N, C-alpha and C positions, 0 to 999 in steps of 0.2 A: 668713104672708102679709100680715097687717095692717101689721106692721112694716116689710116691704119696700115695701109701698104708701106708707107714711108717708115712708120715706127718699126714694122716687121723687118725692113731692110737694114735698119739701123742696129736692131737686136741681133740680126744674123752677122753683121759685120763685127760687132763687139765680141759675140761668142765665138766666131770664126777666129778672132785673133787671140784667143786664149791658148796657153800653151798645153799640149797633150804631153803626157809622160807615161811610162809603163809601170803598172803597179807591181811592186816587187814580190808580192804574195800570189796575185791572181794571174800576173803576166799580161794583163789586158792593158790597152792604151786607154787612158781617161783624162779628163779635163781636171787639172789640179791647180788651185790658185796660191798654193803654199810651197815654197821651196824647202829643201832640206835645211839650209841655214836658218830660214825662218822658223822651222820646227824646233831647232836646238835653242833659238833665242827664246821662244816661248817658254820652254822648259826651265831655262836659266832665269827668266823673269818671273815665273810663277812660284819657283820653289821657295824664296823667301816668305811669300805670302801664306803658302801651305804650312810652313814651320811656324810663322807667327800665330796663325789661327788655330793650330792643333798641337803644337809642340812635338819634339822627337822623344821616343821612348828609349831610354838609355839601358841597353843591355848587350854587352860585348859578345857573348856567345850567340845570341840570336842574330846580331847584326852581322857578325862573321859568317853565319850560316846563309842568311839571305844573299850576302855578297858573293859567296862561293857558288851557290846555285844559279844566281842571277847571271854571273859572268859566264858560267858554263852554258847556259841556255842562250845567252846573247851570241855566243860564238857560233851556234848551230842554226841561228835564226836567218831569216831572209835579208836582215840589215845589220850584219855584225860590225859596221863601220860606225855606228852611232856610239856616243859617249854615255853609256847606260850608268844609272845610278839608282840604288835601292835603299830605301828607308822604312823604318817603322815609326809610325806617329803615335802620339799618346792620346788615343781616342778608344773609349769602350765600345764604340759601334762596330758592328761586324761588316767590314768593308776593305775593299782594295780598289785602287784606281791608278790610272797611268795618265802623264802629261806628255804632250809631243816632245821629241827630242831624246827620249830615253829615260825619263824619270818615272819610277815605279814605287808605289807607296802601299805598305800594308798597315792596317791599324792594330794595335795589340789586342784589340777585341777579336779580330779575325784569327790572329795567331793563337789565341786561348781556345778557339773553337776548332782548329784543325786537330785531327787525332792521328795523323801520320805525315811523313814527308811527302808521300804521293799526292795527298790532298793539296798541300802547299804547291807542289811542283805543277799541279794542273792549273790553279788560279794564277800562279806566276806566269805560266805559258799564255794563259788567256790575256792577261795584262800587257805582256810584251807583244802579243798578236794584235792588240789595238794600235800600238806604235808602229810595228813593221808593216801592217796593211793601211797605215796612213788614214785611219778612221777620222781623226780630227780634221785632217785637211779635206777628206772626202765630204764630210758633213758640212763643213763651211762651204764648200763649193755647191754641194746640193741645195743648201738653204738658199744661197744667193741666186742661183739659176732657177730654182723653184719659184722664188718670190718675184724675179723678173718676169717668168711666164705668168704667174698668177695676176701681176699688175697689168701686164699686156692684155690678157683676157678681160680684165675689169674695165679697162679703158675701151675695149672694142665693144663689150656687151656689159654695160654697167649693172644691169639687173642680175647678172651672175657673180659679181665681184665678191660679195660676202661669202657665198657658198664655196667659191673657188679657194679663198684664203683659208677657209676652215679645213677644206680638202687637203691643202698644201701643208697645213700644220700636222694633220693626221699622217701624211706621207713622210713627214720628217721624223715622226715617232717610228714609222715603219723602218726608214733608213737606220735608225739607231737600233732596232730589234735585229735587223739583218746583220748590223756590225757585231752585235753581241753573239749572235749565232755563228758568224764566221770567225770570231775569236775563240769560241768554244772549240771549233774544229782545229784551229791553230794550236790551242793549248793541249789538245790531245796529242798532236803530231810533236810539239816541242818537248812536252814533258816525257813522252815515250822515247824520244831520241836521246835524252840524257838518262835513260834507264828506269823511269818510274811507271807503275801500273796506273794508267789513266782512268780505269774503272773507278779508282778512288776519287778522282775528280768528279765523276758523275755522282758518287755517293754523297759528296759535300753539297751538291744542290739539294739533297734531301734535308740536310741541316738548315741550309738557307730557307727552304720552303716551311720547316718547322718553326723557325724563328718568326717568319712573316705571319704564319697562321696564329701563333700565340699572341703575336702583337696585334692582330687584326688589321694588317697592312695590305693585305691582297687587294689588287685592282683588276678590273677586266684586262685580259691580254691585249686586246686591240687598243687600249688606252695607255699601255705601259711601254716605257722606253726599254724595258727588259723583257725577254720572253719569260713565261711562267716557269719557276724552278722545277715544278714537277715534270713539265714537257722536256726540259733541258736534261734532266736526269736520264730520262728514257733515251733521248736522242744521243747523249754523249756516251752513254753505255754501249749503244750500238756503234759509234764511231771508234771507241777505244777497242772493242773486240775485233772490229773490222781490220784495224790497224795492227793489232797483234797476230791476227791470222795471216797477214801479208808479211809480217816482220817477226817470225817466231824467235823468242829469247826469253830469259828470265827477267821478269820485270820487277823491281823492288817496291816495297810498301813502307818498311822501316817505321813500325808503330812505336816500339818501346823507345828507340833512340830519340825520336821526336818528343815524346811525352817527358822523357827525363830532361830535355832541353828546355822545356817551357815551365818546369817545376818552379813554382814561386812568381809566376807572372801576375802583375796586378789585374784584378778582375773588376769590371763595372767602373763606376765613377770613383775617382781618386780624390779622397778628402783634401789633400793639400791644394787642388785646384779650386776648392769651395764646394759647399754642399748645402742643400736645403733640408731642414729638419724641423717639424712642427711650425710651419710658416715662418721660418726664420732662415736667412742666408748667412753661413758662416764661411770665413776665409781664414783658415788656421796659420797660413804662411804670412799673409799681409795684416793679419790680427785685427779684422773688423767684423761687424755684423750689422744687418738691417732687416726689418720684416719684409715678408712676401704677403701681399694682401690675399685673403681667403678667395680660394678658387681660381686664382691667377695661375697660368701656365708659364714655365720657365725653361730657359736654356742657358748652359753655362759653356764658356770657352776661355782659353788663356787670355784672349784679347778683351772680352766684355762679358757681362751678364745681363741677359734680357729677360723680361717677363711681361705678360700681357693679359688684360682682363679677357674673360671668356667670350664677351660680345665683340671683341676686336676693334673696340672703339677708343682704346687708350693702351699705352705700354710705357715701360720704363727701361732705361738703359744705363748701366754703370760701367765706366771705363776710365782709364787714366787720362788726364787732361794734358795738353801740351803747353809747357810754360813753366818758369821757375817761380813765379808769384801768382797770386789770385788775379791780379790786374793783367798780367801777361797771358795767363790762361783764358781770361774772359775776351781779350782782344783777339787772340788766335781763333777761339771758337766762332765769334761773331763773323769773322772775315772768312773762315773755311766753310761754314754752313751757310753763309749768305743770309745772315739774320738781321731783322730789324727790331731793335731793343725797345720794349714798351715801358718796362719797369726794371729797376735793379736797386740793390741795396746791400749793405753789409750786416752779417748776423754772426752768432756764434751757435754752433751745433754741439752739444755735450763737451763743451771745452775746446772745440776746434773752430778756428777762423773759418769764415764762409762767405761767399758771394751768392745772392739770390737774383736771378735774372729771368724775366718774363719776356719772351720774344716770339716773333713770327718769322717763318721762313719766306723769304722774298721770291716772287715768281722768277724762273729762269728767263734770261734774255732769249726772246723768240728769234728763230733763224729768219733771214729775210725771205719774205714770200709766204711765210705761214702765219696763219690768223692768230691774233692775241687771244689767249685764254681768258675768259671772264673770271676775275677774282671773285670768291665768295666765301662766307664763313664755313661752308661745308667743304670746299677744296683747299683751305689754307691750313698749313700745319702750324700749330701753336705749341710752344714749349715752355715748361718751367724747369729751370736748370739750377741745381745747387753745386757750386764748386767749392769742395771741402778740402781745407790743408789738414792733412793727416800723416803722421809717422813718416815724414820726410818726402811725401808725394802730395799731389793734388788730384783729387777724384772729381769727376763730372757725373752727376746723377741726373739724368734728364727724364722728365715726364712728358709724354707727347700725347696729343690728340688733335682733332680738327678744332679749329676756332669756335665752331658752333657747339661742341661738347666741353670745351676746356673748363669753364667756370663749374660745371657739375662734377669734373674729374680732379680739380685742384686739391681738395681736401685729402684725397687718396694719396696723391703724389706728395703733399706736404707730410702726411703721416709716416710714409716711408723714410723721407729725407731726415726728418727731424728725430728719427730714431737710429740714425746711423751713429755708431758708438764702437768704442774699443772692445775687442773680444778678450776676456779674461777667464773664461771658463776652462780650466785645465783639461777636463775630458774632451772638450771640442778642439782645443789646441793640439792635444795628442792623439786625435783620432786617427787610426791606422786604416789603410784600405784593405778590402778583402783581396785575397789571392787565391790562384789555383795551385792546390797542393796535389802531387801525384804520389799516390800510395798504392801499396799491394792489397788486393782484396783479402780479408782475414778468413774467408770461408767460401765454400762452394754455395751457389744459389742463384736466385734471380737478382737482377739489378737492384730491384726494391729491396731485398733482403740484405744485400751487401751495403747498400747506402744506410739502411737502418743500423746495421752493426757497426758502422763508422760514425754513427751518432749525427747523421745528416738529418735536418728537420723534413718531416713529410710533405710540408707545404711547398718545398723547393725540389721535389722529386722530378717534375717535368723540366725544370730549368737545368738540373743536373743531368738528366737523360739527354737533353739537347746538347749540353756541353760535352758529353761522352759519346754522343751519336748512339744512344742505346734506348730501348724501350724498357718499360718498368718490368716485364716478364722475360726479358732477354736473360740467357744463361751466362754467368760469370764464374770462372773457375778460380779456386783459391791461388793466390800469388800473382794473379793477373794485375797489371797496372790499370787504375782508374783514377779519375780527377774528382776531388772534392773542393769545397770552397770554404776557406777558413780565414779569419782575421788575424 
């Protein structure tokens, strides 16, 4: 008991020494472990990684638009002194996110799905709200203090330790949901203050819910870091109407102006970044191709292409290697990945010089006082790496599995690597992306009738409806602007 009291006194001393500051949004005093300067530094350090992993979407008129609205909103926010910056990243995913210190990002996917300026302004306000309310700093502090508390209970009452830690994890999810709800409220306030109808922000949550439902992505609300979009729609509608009743004025929507601005935006995956078709990955810009094993899942980004077996026991990653020669690339890889080389040799893959390296990742150095993990075939990562010199660059194609499964997976890895070759098919090399085209409805009728009149395929009606925030039977008047998808 004396030991427990001693620990409690030490914890109290540590917590008591933490600085309290007043939250700029809520006005409440709270413990925060991150200074304003640290927030700005995090944003500056994170930005290059965001750009490297997603790329920027180059569209001057859209960039000018988000800069104009972002600066206007930053000026009326609770923290106008931050160096805000706004970017559109080259991703088809419907998303927006913020990094501490004033960095706000919209994907081209979400820009394509907005149907007016007011929807955009609501999401912009939501993301700026995460920054002004210091949610990242508060989350970091809550996690640290919550973990300290859980560890303290686990020490005092060991039999409760596991359940307490699980409870702490659920609590952290709750913190995140609370932050999302707080940012929704801030988004209503900020977008309204720069003149937009925040009811449209609520309506965009209907689009998000529809995307989730169509993709089968819904999870129970109590296990999600974001509140359910349907619940958010209802709540934000109420907040918007409440704000407007207290602050009567004309609130803008600006549907047509926004739609004309996104006319021609790239929709979905951009082939120039690489695409998979008929179990083959093609990269038109870098001019190579290689097979994707049947049934494997895959994910592409500007930095690397990843694919994995359905059973989760093996994967392959393609990326650029570091080095000006095959030998230099091999030495750098072995050092950076902490590998123990088991075999290596030179070969040629479809006319391209290559190195083949079989290796295992060595265990990390254990910190003093921590027990050494017992190494086994099940917990040892084994790699088959092909370093391929092609078209002025060196590509690393890694096959990964546990050492226990490696021999049974090696033939799959080899089949992929040995079929890495130049892409010469002109149709693949010249593949163009799909784009959102904004056109006038040629007739009165239902949304379904209008899409049919515009020669849109019937099997994409729900996708087009989500993109336009319309249902199949919704009324469309002749001359009304609508989005279609064309290559």
